C-alpha positions as CSV (number, residue, x, y, z in Angstrom):
1,X,0.0,0.0,0.0
2,X,3.0,2.3,0.4
3,X,3.0,2.8,-3.4
4,X,-0.2,4.8,-3.0
5,X,0.8,6.7,0.1
6,X,1.1,10.4,-0.6
7,X,3.0,11.0,2.7
8,X,6.0,9.1,1.4
9,X,9.1,11.1,0.3
10,X,8.5,12.1,-3.3
11,X,4.8,11.4,-3.1
12,X,2.9,8.3,-4.2
13,X,4.5,6.1,-6.8
14,X,1.1,5.2,-8.2
15,X,-1.7,7.7,-8.7
16,X,-5.1,6.5,-7.5
17,X,-7.7,9.2,-7.9
18,X,-11.4,8.5,-7.4
19,X,-14.6,10.3,-6.4
20,X,-15.2,8.1,-3.4
21,X,-11.7,7.4,-2.2
22,X,-11.4,7.6,1.6
23,X,-15.2,7.8,2.0
24,X,-16.1,5.5,4.9
25,X,-19.9,5.7,4.2
26,X,-19.3,4.4,0.6
27,X,-17.0,1.7,1.9
28,X,-19.6,0.6,4.5
29,X,-22.3,0.5,1.8
30,X,-20.1,-1.6,-0.4
31,X,-19.4,-4.1,2.3
32,X,-23.1,-4.3,3.2
33,X,-24.0,-4.9,-0.4
34,X,-21.4,-7.6,-0.8
35,X,-22.8,-9.3,2.3
36,X,-26.3,-9.3,0.8
37,X,-25.3,-10.7,-2.6
38,X,-25.8,-14.4,-3.1
39,X,-25.8,-16.9,-6.0
40,X,-29.6,-16.3,-6.3
41,X,-29.2,-12.5,-6.4
42,X,-26.4,-12.8,-9.1
43,X,-28.6,-15.2,-11.1
44,X,-31.5,-12.7,-11.0
45,X,-29.3,-9.8,-12.0
46,X,-28.0,-11.8,-14.9
47,X,-31.6,-12.6,-16.0
48,X,-32.5,-8.9,-15.9
49,X,-29.3,-8.0,-17.8
50,X,-30.2,-10.6,-20.5
51,X,-33.7,-9.2,-20.7
52,X,-32.5,-5.6,-21.0
53,X,-29.9,-6.3,-23.7
54,X,-32.5,-8.2,-25.7
55,X,-35.0,-5.4,-25.5
56,X,-32.4,-2.9,-26.6
57,X,-31.5,-5.1,-29.5
58,X,-35.2,-5.3,-30.4
59,X,-35.5,-1.5,-30.4
60,X,-32.3,-1.1,-32.5
61,X,-33.6,-3.7,-35.0
62,X,-37.0,-2.0,-35.2
63,X,-35.3,1.4,-35.9
64,X,-32.9,-0.3,-38.3
65,X,-30.1,1.6,-36.6
66,X,-26.4,0.6,-37.3
67,X,-25.9,-0.2,-33.6
68,X,-25.4,-3.1,-31.3
69,X,-25.5,-4.1,-27.6
70,X,-22.7,-5.7,-25.7
71,X,-22.4,-6.9,-22.1
72,X,-22.5,-9.8,-19.7
73,X,-24.5,-10.5,-16.5
74,X,-26.0,-7.2,-15.4
75,X,-23.7,-5.0,-17.5
76,X,-24.5,-3.6,-20.9
77,X,-23.0,-1.2,-23.5
78,X,-24.6,0.4,-26.6
79,X,-22.2,0.4,-29.6
80,X,-22.5,2.8,-32.5
81,X,-21.5,0.1,-35.0
82,X,-23.2,-2.6,-36.9
83,X,-20.1,-4.8,-36.5
84,X,-20.2,-7.3,-33.7
85,X,-17.9,-5.9,-31.0
86,X,-15.6,-8.7,-29.6
87,X,-12.3,-6.9,-29.1
88,X,-10.6,-3.5,-29.3
89,X,-10.4,-3.7,-33.1
90,X,-14.1,-4.2,-33.6
91,X,-14.8,-1.6,-30.8
92,X,-12.8,0.9,-32.8
93,X,-15.4,0.7,-35.6
94,X,-17.8,2.7,-33.4
95,X,-19.0,5.8,-35.2
96,X,-17.1,8.7,-33.4
97,X,-19.5,11.3,-34.9
98,X,-22.4,9.5,-33.4
99,X,-20.8,9.4,-30.0
100,X,-20.0,13.1,-30.1
101,X,-23.5,13.9,-31.2
102,X,-25.3,11.7,-28.6
103,X,-22.8,12.2,-25.8
104,X,-24.3,12.0,-22.4
105,X,-21.6,14.2,-20.9
């Protein structure tokens, strides 16, 4: 842990910035969440993730948009490419203009 210690001479060797770093309430919430998660909860989250990804694919197909959906378990991502995204090369086919236009941030 000394690699991240800013009190060491010369400062930390590894930068580790984050919104919730050193926040005991967030850490406590994370620990409480981990205690509640079980195999059944993970299975339910995966089912919900599968459902969401399929519904997104249905909407994209209905709109005939050159987009796709990636993800696993409860995670998902919307891709601005009609190519199946499997690795960084296929991810690079995302339409940059589309992302700039529909940027959330």
